[in-house]
N, C-alpha and C positions, 0 to 999 in steps of 0.2 A: 272796652276799648278793643279795637281790631285794627291791625296795621298790615300793609302789604305793598306789593309792587303792581302798578297798573299793567305791566307787561304780562303778569300772571293772572289777570282778572278772571278769565274763564274758570280757573281752578276754584275760585271763591263763590261762584254763582249760587250753588246750593246752600251756602251759609249766610247769604245776605237777603234782606227784604228786596222785593222786585224794584221798588222805587229807588232804593239806595244803589242797587246794581246799575240801573239806567243812568243815574247821575255819574257814577264812576265811568261808564261807557262814554258819557258826554265829555268828561274830563280827558279821557284817553284820546278821543277823536277830535278835540278842539284844535283849531288853528290859532295858537296863542299869539302869533305875530299880528293877527288881524283883530285881536280882542283888546279893548281898552280897559284900564283900571276903573273900578267903580262897582256899583251894585247892579245886578241883572236879575230881574224877576223871572222866576221859573214857573212852577205850577202850583195852584192851590195855596198860595202864601209861602211856598218855598222860594229861596233866593240864593244868589251866589255873590260874594264879594271877591273881587280881584284886586290885589294890592301889591305894589312894589315898594320896598322899603329896605331897612337894614336890620340885621340881627343885632342882639344887644347882650351886654354882660348880664349874668344871672340876677344881680341885684336890681336891675332895671325892668325885669320881667315879672308879671303877676300871675298867680294861680287863678284860674277861672273855671266856672261851670255854667251850665244853662239848664233851665227847667222845662222849657216848651219846645226846644229844638235839639236835634243832635247835629254835631259838626262833622263834616267830611273835610279834612284839611289835606291839601295837595300842594306839593312844591312844583312849580313850573320851571324855575331856574334858581340856582344857588343851593344852599343847604342850611339846615337849622337843626338844633336839637329840641325835642319837646319832652318835658318831664310829665309823668303821669302818676296819680295817686288816687286811691279810692275816696269818694266823697265823704264817707263817714268819718274820716280823719280830719276834715276841714272845719275851720271856724270862719264864718262870714265876716269880712272886714268892711265891705261896701257892696250894696245891692242897687242894681238898676233894673227893676222889674219891667219897665216899659221897653227896654232894649234886650231883655232876657239875658242879662249877664250879671253874674255874682262873683265878686272877687274875694279871695280867701287869704287869711294871714299866713305869710310865708313861714313865720317862726313856729307855727303849729303843725308844719308838714315836713315830711322828707319824701323824696321821690320814690315811688314804688318801682319805677322803671324809667329809663331814658331812651327815647326813640330817636335815631338819627334819620332825619328826612333829607333826602337829596332829590334832585329832579326825577320825577316818575314815581315817587313813593307817596302813599297816602295813609292817613289814620282816621278812624271813625271814633268819635267820643260821644258817649251817651250822657244823659243827666246824672248818672252815677259816677262819672269820671271827671275828676279834677285834672286840668291840664295847664301847663305853662309853656306856651309856644314862643318862638322867635329867639331862642337861646343861641348865642354865638358859639359854635363848636370850636372855632380857632380864631377868635377875635371877630369884631363886627365886620359884616360883609353884606353885599347886596343880595336880596332875595325877592323873588316874585312868587306869589302863591295865590291859590284860590281856596276859599272857604265856602262850602255849600251848607246852608242852613235848612235842615229838613224838619218841618213841623211834625211833632209826635202824633198829632191828630191824623195826619196823612198816612201814618204807618199802621193805623188801626181800622182802616176802611176795608 
């Protein structure tokens, strides 16, 4: 897991894969007022989901992980908390391999860290990272976020 502020992106350049860095630049430079919610195809099977919704109480949020993609989660407007834990602690509760999402039993986990995302903040979650997004930091509230799905095969070219 890696988390940071897009305003400090240049400081992270040497620590990120070139493709990941380019997607973060794309997020930083996007005109979000002109972008509609939904799925946007990017390059070589990578894509971005833009979603507007509500944060939720912790009991309504699920731990998840992915095996074929890494997630770049970015908050456009609003705020959320995201909990993180190492995958090795998780027990799969539901799997959707066609969608590359695996949900984990909450009772088998405790957060290793809680990340506060506000507009301009991003986090990168690898297949070794369990994460529970959309937690309401101060009660349910509106949020708009983008999630870039980067195929792991594209990181090994």
